[in-house]
All heavy atoms as a GROMACS GRO file, in nm:
protein
  396
    1MET      N    1  11.938   7.557   8.122
    1MET     CA    2  11.828   7.625   8.056
    1MET      C    3  11.884   7.753   7.986
    1MET      O    4  11.962   7.824   8.046
    1MET     CB    5  11.720   7.661   8.155
    1MET     CG    6  11.613   7.744   8.086
    1MET     SD    7  11.494   7.836   8.184
    1MET     CE    8  11.464   7.749   8.330
    2ARG      N    9  11.851   7.770   7.866
    2ARG     CA   10  11.898   7.890   7.788
    2ARG      C   11  11.785   7.989   7.780
    2ARG      O   12  11.674   7.962   7.742
    2ARG     CB   13  11.937   7.851   7.648
    2ARG     CG   14  12.059   7.756   7.653
    2ARG     CD   15  12.111   7.726   7.521
    2ARG     NE   16  12.142   7.857   7.458
    2ARG     CZ   17  12.213   7.875   7.352
    2ARG    NH1   18  12.263   7.771   7.289
    2ARG    NH2   19  12.233   7.993   7.300
    3ILE      N   20  11.812   8.108   7.818
    3ILE     CA   21  11.721   8.218   7.809
    3ILE      C   22  11.765   8.316   7.705
    3ILE      O   23  11.877   8.363   7.704
    3ILE     CB   24  11.708   8.294   7.943
    3ILE    CG1   25  11.660   8.194   8.050
    3ILE    CG2   26  11.608   8.409   7.931
    3ILE    CD1   27  11.661   8.252   8.191
    4SER      N   28  11.679   8.341   7.606
    4SER     CA   29  11.718   8.435   7.502
    4SER      C   30  11.729   8.575   7.551
    4SER      O   31  11.673   8.612   7.651
    4SER     CB   32  11.623   8.422   7.386
    4SER     OG   33  11.500   8.484   7.425
    5ALA      N   34  11.798   8.658   7.476
    5ALA     CA   35  11.813   8.796   7.514
    5ALA      C   36  11.681   8.874   7.513
    5ALA      O   37  11.657   8.959   7.597
    5ALA     CB   38  11.913   8.869   7.418
    6ILE      N   39  11.589   8.834   7.423
    6ILE     CA   40  11.457   8.901   7.417
    6ILE      C   41  11.376   8.864   7.537
    6ILE      O   42  11.318   8.949   7.604
    6ILE     CB   43  11.386   8.858   7.287
    6ILE    CG1   44  11.460   8.916   7.165
    6ILE    CG2   45  11.241   8.913   7.292
    6ILE    CD1   46  11.409   8.872   7.033
    7ALA      N   47  11.373   8.740   7.578
    7ALA     CA   48  11.294   8.697   7.696
    7ALA      C   49  11.356   8.760   7.820
    7ALA      O   50  11.278   8.811   7.909
    7ALA     CB   51  11.296   8.545   7.707
    8LYS      N   52  11.486   8.765   7.828
    8LYS     CA   53  11.549   8.829   7.945
    8LYS      C   54  11.516   8.977   7.956
    8LYS      O   55  11.484   9.024   8.062
    8LYS     CB   56  11.701   8.810   7.930
    8LYS     CG   57  11.785   8.860   8.044
    8LYS     CD   58  11.937   8.834   8.028
    8LYS     CE   59  11.986   8.909   7.903
    8LYS     NZ   60  12.134   8.914   7.897
    9SER      N   61  11.511   9.048   7.842
    9SER     CA   62  11.482   9.188   7.847
    9SER      C   63  11.334   9.215   7.873
    9SER      O   64  11.298   9.311   7.945
    9SER     CB   65  11.525   9.254   7.716
    9SER     OG   66  11.448   9.206   7.610
   10ILE      N   67  11.246   9.131   7.826
   10ILE     CA   68  11.101   9.143   7.858
   10ILE      C   69  11.073   9.127   8.002
   10ILE      O   70  11.004   9.213   8.064
   10ILE     CB   71  11.022   9.046   7.768
   10ILE    CG1   72  11.025   9.087   7.628
   10ILE    CG2   73  10.872   9.039   7.818
   10ILE    CD1   74  10.960   8.986   7.531
   11VAL      N   75  11.135   9.028   8.062
   11VAL     CA   76  11.111   9.002   8.206
   11VAL      C   77  11.166   9.115   8.287
   11VAL      O   78  11.109   9.165   8.384
   11VAL     CB   79  11.175   8.868   8.247
   11VAL    CG1   80  11.171   8.853   8.398
   11VAL    CG2   81  11.094   8.750   8.182
   12GLY      N   82  11.290   9.166   8.252
   12GLY     CA   83  11.350   9.274   8.321
   12GLY      C   84  11.264   9.401   8.310
   12GLY      O   85  11.252   9.481   8.402
   13GLY      N   86  11.215   9.430   8.190
   13GLY     CA   87  11.126   9.545   8.170
   13GLY      C   88  10.998   9.542   8.249
   13GLY      O   89  10.956   9.642   8.306
   14LEU      N   90  10.937   9.422   8.253
   14LEU     CA   91  10.817   9.410   8.330
   14LEU      C   92  10.840   9.430   8.481
   14LEU      O   93  10.764   9.488   8.555
   14LEU     CB   94  10.752   9.272   8.305
   14LEU     CG   95  10.695   9.252   8.166
   14LEU    CD1   96  10.643   9.105   8.152
   14LEU    CD2   97  10.584   9.350   8.139
   15ALA      N   98  10.954   9.377   8.526
   15ALA     CA   99  10.994   9.396   8.665
   15ALA      C  100  11.019   9.542   8.699
   15ALA      O  101  10.972   9.593   8.801
   15ALA     CB  102  11.118   9.309   8.701
   16ALA      N  103  11.088   9.607   8.617
   16ALA     CA  104  11.116   9.753   8.635
   16ALA      C  105  10.990   9.835   8.631
   16ALA      O  106  10.964   9.927   8.714
   16ALA     CB  107  11.220   9.805   8.538
   17GLY      N  108  10.906   9.805   8.531
   17GLY     CA  109  10.776   9.877   8.521
   17GLY      C  110  10.682   9.852   8.638
   17GLY      O  111  10.623   9.941   8.692
   18ALA      N  112  10.681   9.731   8.686
   18ALA     CA  113  10.593   9.699   8.798
   18ALA      C  114  10.646   9.767   8.930
   18ALA      O  115  10.568   9.820   9.006
   18ALA     CB  116  10.590   9.549   8.824
   19THR      N  117  10.780   9.770   8.942
   19THR     CA  118  10.835   9.841   9.053
   19THR      C  119  10.805   9.989   9.053
   19THR      O  120  10.764  10.050   9.155
   19THR     CB  121  10.990   9.818   9.061
   19THR    OG1  122  11.011   9.682   9.064
   19THR    CG2  123  11.054   9.886   9.178
   20ALA      N  124  10.819  10.052   8.939
   20ALA     CA  125  10.795  10.191   8.921
   20ALA      C  126  10.646  10.224   8.944
   20ALA      O  127  10.606  10.322   9.004
   20ALA     CB  128  10.838  10.244   8.790
   21ALA      N  129  10.559  10.130   8.897
   21ALA     CA  130  10.410  10.153   8.905
   21ALA      C  131  10.369  10.142   9.055
   21ALA      O  132  10.285  10.219   9.092
   21ALA     CB  133  10.336  10.047   8.821
   22VAL      N  134  10.422  10.045   9.125
   22VAL     CA  135  10.386  10.030   9.262
   22VAL      C  136  10.427  10.150   9.343
   22VAL      O  137  10.348  10.206   9.428
   22VAL     CB  138  10.446   9.900   9.323
   22VAL    CG1  139  10.439   9.897   9.473
   22VAL    CG2  140  10.378   9.777   9.264
   23THR      N  141  10.545  10.203   9.313
   23THR     CA  142  10.593  10.324   9.381
   23THR      C  143  10.507  10.444   9.349
   23THR      O  144  10.474  10.525   9.434
   23THR     CB  145  10.738  10.347   9.348
   23THR    OG1  146  10.813  10.232   9.383
   23THR    CG2  147  10.791  10.465   9.424
   24ALA      N  148  10.468  10.450   9.223
   24ALA     CA  149  10.394  10.568   9.172
   24ALA      C  150  10.252  10.575   9.228
   24ALA      O  151  10.202  10.688   9.250
   24ALA     CB  152  10.388  10.567   9.020
   25VAL      N  153  10.186  10.467   9.258
   25VAL     CA  154  10.050  10.470   9.298
   25VAL      C  155  10.037  10.459   9.452
   25VAL      O  156   9.924  10.437   9.502
   25VAL     CB  157   9.970  10.359   9.233
   25VAL    CG1  158   9.957  10.382   9.082
   25VAL    CG2  159  10.016  10.220   9.261
   26GLN      N  160  10.138  10.477   9.521
   26GLN     CA  161  10.132  10.474   9.670
   26GLN      C  162  10.040  10.578   9.727
   26GLN      O  163   9.979  10.563   9.831
   26GLN     CB  164  10.276  10.490   9.732
   26GLN     CG  165  10.364  10.376   9.712
   26GLN     CD  166  10.311  10.248   9.784
   26GLN    OE1  167  10.270  10.256   9.902
   26GLN    NE2  168  10.307  10.135   9.716
   27ASP      N  169  10.027  10.691   9.661
   27ASP     CA  170   9.944  10.803   9.705
   27ASP      C  171   9.800  10.789   9.653
   27ASP      O  172   9.713  10.876   9.681
   27ASP     CB  173   9.998  10.937   9.670
   27ASP     CG  174  10.015  10.956   9.524
   27ASP    OD1  175   9.997  10.862   9.447
   27ASP    OD2  176  10.052  11.073   9.484
   28GLY      N  177   9.769  10.687   9.578
   28GLY     CA  178   9.631  10.662   9.525
   28GLY      C  179   9.599  10.723   9.395
   28GLY      O  180   9.486  10.714   9.348
   29SER      N  181   9.699  10.789   9.331
   29SER     CA  182   9.672  10.848   9.200
   29SER      C  183   9.798  10.834   9.114
   29SER      O  184   9.912  10.816   9.163
   29SER     CB  185   9.636  10.997   9.211
   29SER     OG  186   9.744  11.071   9.260
   30LEU      N  187   9.778  10.848   8.983
   30LEU     CA  188   9.888  10.830   8.887
   30LEU      C  189   9.895  10.959   8.804
   30LEU      O  190   9.798  10.988   8.725
   30LEU     CB  191   9.866  10.706   8.804
   30LEU     CG  192   9.982  10.676   8.699
   30LEU    CD1  193  10.107  10.637   8.776
   30LEU    CD2  194   9.941  10.567   8.609
   31THR      N  195   9.995  11.036   8.822
   31THR     CA  196  10.016  11.160   8.744
   31THR      C  197  10.086  11.129   8.610
   31THR      O  198  10.135  11.020   8.589
   31THR     CB  199  10.098  11.262   8.824
   31THR    OG1  200  10.233  11.212   8.845
   31THR    CG2  201  10.034  11.293   8.958
   32THR      N  202  10.079  11.231   8.524
   32THR     CA  203  10.149  11.215   8.395
   32THR      C  204  10.300  11.191   8.415
   32THR      O  205  10.357  11.109   8.346
   32THR     CB  206  10.127  11.336   8.308
   32THR    OG1  207   9.984  11.359   8.296
   32THR    CG2  208  10.190  11.325   8.169
   33GLY      N  209  10.361  11.261   8.503
   33GLY     CA  210  10.503  11.244   8.529
   33GLY      C  211  10.534  11.103   8.579
   33GLY      O  212  10.640  11.047   8.537
   34GLU      N  213  10.454  11.046   8.655
   34GLU     CA  214  10.474  10.914   8.707
   34GLU      C  215  10.454  10.811   8.597
   34GLU      O  216  10.526  10.711   8.585
   34GLU     CB  217  10.379  10.883   8.824
   34GLU     CG  218  10.414  10.964   8.946
   34GLU     CD  219  10.301  10.957   9.053
   34GLU    OE1  220  10.190  10.928   9.019
   34GLU    OE2  221  10.333  10.980   9.173
   35GLY      N  222  10.355  10.835   8.505
   35GLY     CA  223  10.339  10.752   8.387
   35GLY      C  224  10.456  10.750   8.302
   35GLY      O  225  10.504  10.643   8.253
   36VAL      N  226  10.513  10.870   8.278
   36VAL     CA  227  10.637  10.881   8.195
   36VAL      C  228  10.748  10.806   8.262
   36VAL      O  229  10.829  10.736   8.193
   36VAL     CB  230  10.671  11.026   8.174
   36VAL    CG1  231  10.810  11.044   8.109
   36VAL    CG2  232  10.565  11.095   8.083
   37THR      N  233  10.762  10.817   8.393
   37THR     CA  234  10.870  10.746   8.468
   37THR      C  235  10.854  10.594   8.447
   37THR      O  236  10.956  10.520   8.427
   37THR     CB  237  10.862  10.776   8.614
   37THR    OG1  238  10.884  10.922   8.631
   37THR    CG2  239  10.969  10.707   8.689
   38ILE      N  240  10.734  10.542   8.452
   38ILE     CA  241  10.712  10.399   8.437
   38ILE      C  242  10.749  10.356   8.292
   38ILE      O  243  10.822  10.257   8.277
   38ILE     CB  244  10.564  10.365   8.462
   38ILE    CG1  245  10.530  10.387   8.609
   38ILE    CG2  246  10.528  10.220   8.418
   38ILE    CD1  247  10.378  10.383   8.642
   39VAL      N  248  10.708  10.431   8.196
   39VAL     CA  249  10.745  10.402   8.058
   39VAL      C  250  10.898  10.406   8.035
   39VAL      O  251  10.948  10.315   7.972
   39VAL     CB  252  10.669  10.493   7.958
   39VAL    CG1  253  10.724  10.478   7.817
   39VAL    CG2  254  10.518  10.469   7.963
   40LEU      N  255  10.956  10.505   8.088
   40LEU     CA  256  11.104  10.519   8.065
   40LEU      C  257  11.177  10.404   8.143
   40LEU      O  258  11.280  10.356   8.092
   40LEU     CB  259  11.156  10.648   8.120
   40LEU     CG  260  11.114  10.772   8.035
   40LEU    CD1  261  11.158  10.901   8.097
   40LEU    CD2  262  11.171  10.759   7.893
   41ALA      N  263  11.126  10.359   8.256
   41ALA     CA  264  11.187  10.247   8.326
   41ALA      C  265  11.179  10.120   8.241
   41ALA      O  266  11.278  10.047   8.233
   41ALA     CB  267  11.122  10.229   8.466
   42VAL      N  268  11.059  10.100   8.183
   42VAL     CA  269  11.046   9.974   8.099
   42VAL      C  270  11.133   9.982   7.979
   42VAL      O  271  11.206   9.894   7.946
   42VAL     CB  272  10.899   9.961   8.059
   42VAL    CG1  273  10.884   9.851   7.955
   42VAL    CG2  274  10.814   9.933   8.181
   43LEU      N  275  11.128  10.097   7.904
   43LEU     CA  276  11.208  10.108   7.783
   43LEU      C  277  11.361  10.105   7.808
   43LEU      O  278  11.432  10.045   7.732
   43LEU     CB  279  11.162  10.232   7.705
   43LEU     CG  280  11.021  10.236   7.650
   43LEU    CD1  281  10.996  10.372   7.585
   43LEU    CD2  282  10.999  10.125   7.556
   44GLY      N  283  11.400  10.171   7.915
   44GLY     CA  284  11.542  10.176   7.944
   44GLY      C  285  11.594  10.038   7.980
   44GLY      O  286  11.701   9.990   7.940
   45THR      N  287  11.513   9.964   8.058
   45THR     CA  288  11.551   9.829   8.098
   45THR      C  289  11.554   9.735   7.976
   45THR      O  290  11.649   9.655   7.967
   45THR     CB  291  11.458   9.773   8.205
   45THR    OG1  292  11.453   9.862   8.315
   45THR    CG2  293  11.499   9.635   8.252
   46TRP      N  294  11.454   9.750   7.890
   46TRP     CA  295  11.460   9.667   7.768
   46TRP      C  296  11.584   9.687   7.692
   46TRP      O  297  11.649   9.591   7.647
   46TRP     CB  298  11.340   9.696   7.679
   46TRP     CG  299  11.213   9.633   7.724
   46TRP    CD1  300  11.195   9.536   7.819
   46TRP    CD2  301  11.081   9.661   7.678
   46TRP    NE1  302  11.061   9.506   7.832
   46TRP    CE2  303  10.995   9.576   7.747
   46TRP    CE3  304  11.034   9.750   7.579
   46TRP    CZ2  305  10.855   9.578   7.719
   46TRP    CZ3  306  10.896   9.749   7.552
   46TRP    CH2  307  10.810   9.669   7.626
   47GLY      N  308  11.627   9.811   7.669
   47GLY     CA  309  11.742   9.842   7.593
   47GLY      C  310  11.874   9.794   7.653
   47GLY      O  311  11.956   9.736   7.595
   48ILE      N  312  11.886   9.822   7.784
   48ILE     CA  313  12.007   9.788   7.858
   48ILE      C  314  12.023   9.638   7.871
   48ILE      O  315  12.130   9.578   7.842
   48ILE     CB  316  12.010   9.853   7.995
   48ILE    CG1  317  12.026  10.006   7.977
   48ILE    CG2  318  12.128   9.802   8.081
   48ILE    CD1  319  12.003  10.086   8.101
   49VAL      N  320  11.923   9.568   7.913
   49VAL     CA  321  11.925   9.431   7.933
   49VAL      C  322  11.945   9.352   7.796
   49VAL      O  323  12.019   9.258   7.788
   49VAL     CB  324  11.802   9.370   8.006
   49VAL    CG1  325  11.801   9.217   8.011
   49VAL    CG2  326  11.796   9.431   8.149
   50TYR      N  327  11.887   9.401   7.686
   50TYR     CA  328  11.895   9.338   7.559
   50TYR      C  329  12.046   9.356   7.507
   50TYR      O  330  12.096   9.268   7.447
   50TYR     CB  331  11.801   9.397   7.459
   50TYR     CG  332  11.803   9.332   7.324
   50TYR    CD1  333  11.751   9.209   7.304
   50TYR    CD2  334  11.870   9.392   7.216
   50TYR    CE1  335  11.756   9.142   7.181
   50TYR    CE2  336  11.879   9.330   7.093
   50TYR     CZ  337  11.820   9.203   7.078
   50TYR     OH  338  11.826   9.144   6.953
   51ALA      N  339  12.107   9.472   7.543
   51ALA     CA  340  12.244   9.498   7.486
   51ALA      C  341  12.345   9.414   7.562
   51ALA      O  342  12.454   9.391   7.506
   51ALA     CB  343  12.268   9.644   7.505
   52VAL      N  344  12.322   9.374   7.687
   52VAL     CA  345  12.425   9.300   7.762
   52VAL      C  346  12.409   9.145   7.722
   52VAL      O  347  12.306   9.095   7.742
   52VAL     CB  348  12.402   9.320   7.912
   52VAL    CG1  349  12.495   9.231   7.995
   52VAL    CG2  350  12.418   9.466   7.950
   53PRO      N  351  12.518   9.092   7.672
   53PRO     CA  352  12.509   8.955   7.633
   53PRO      C  353  12.503   8.860   7.752
   53PRO      O  354  12.553   8.886   7.858
   53PRO     CB  355  12.639   8.931   7.554
   53PRO     CG  356  12.733   9.031   7.603
   53PRO     CD  357  12.651   9.148   7.645
   54ASN      N  358  12.444   8.740   7.723
   54ASN     CA  359  12.440   8.639   7.823
   54ASN      C  360  12.581   8.584   7.843
   54ASN      O  361  12.663   8.587   7.755
   54ASN     CB  362  12.345   8.520   7.785
   54ASN     CG  363  12.203   8.566   7.786
   54ASN    OD1  364  12.166   8.658   7.856
   54ASN    ND2  365  12.120   8.489   7.717
   55ARG      N  366  12.611   8.532   7.960
   55ARG     CA  367  12.735   8.470   7.988
   55ARG      C  368  12.753   8.350   7.898
   55ARG      O  369  12.664   8.262   7.898
   55ARG     CB  370  12.754   8.439   8.134
   55ARG     CG  371  12.887   8.382   8.171
   55ARG     CD  372  12.899   8.362   8.318
   55ARG     NE  373  12.801   8.264   8.368
   55ARG     CZ  374  12.783   8.230   8.486
   55ARG    NH1  375  12.861   8.275   8.582
   55ARG    NH2  376  12.689   8.135   8.514
   56PRO      N  377  12.870   8.334   7.835
   56PRO     CA  378  12.888   8.212   7.753
   56PRO      C  379  12.891   8.088   7.840
   56PRO      O  380  12.941   8.090   7.950
   56PRO     CB  381  13.021   8.235   7.686
   56PRO     CG  382  13.087   8.343   7.757
   56PRO     CD  383  12.985   8.416   7.828
   57SER      N  384  12.829   7.980   7.791
   57SER     CA  385  12.831   7.850   7.864
   57SER      C  386  12.965   7.790   7.863
   57SER      O  387  13.046   7.804   7.770
   57SER     CB  388  12.723   7.760   7.803
   57SER     OG  389  12.757   7.733   7.668
   58VAL      N  390  12.996   7.720   7.962
   58VAL     CA  391  13.131   7.659   7.977
   58VAL      C  392  13.136   7.528   7.906
   58VAL      O  393  13.058   7.447   7.890
   58VAL     CB  394  13.159   7.641   8.129
   58VAL    CG1  395  13.294   7.577   8.147
   58VAL    CG2  396  13.151   7.769   8.198
   0.00000   0.00000   0.00000
C-alpha cells in the first residue's frame, strides 16, 4: 500500500493535535496557551512529516 506524503502528514498532525488536546483538557479547561500549543503541535507535525520522504520501495 502506498501512502502519499500529504496523507501521512495529515494523520500525523491529527495524532499530535489529539495528544496535545487530551493533555491540555485534563484540568477541565482550555487556556489560550494550551490552544496555541495544540495548533503548533499540528502545524509542526504537518511540516516535519511532509518534509521527510517515504522510504523507497524495493
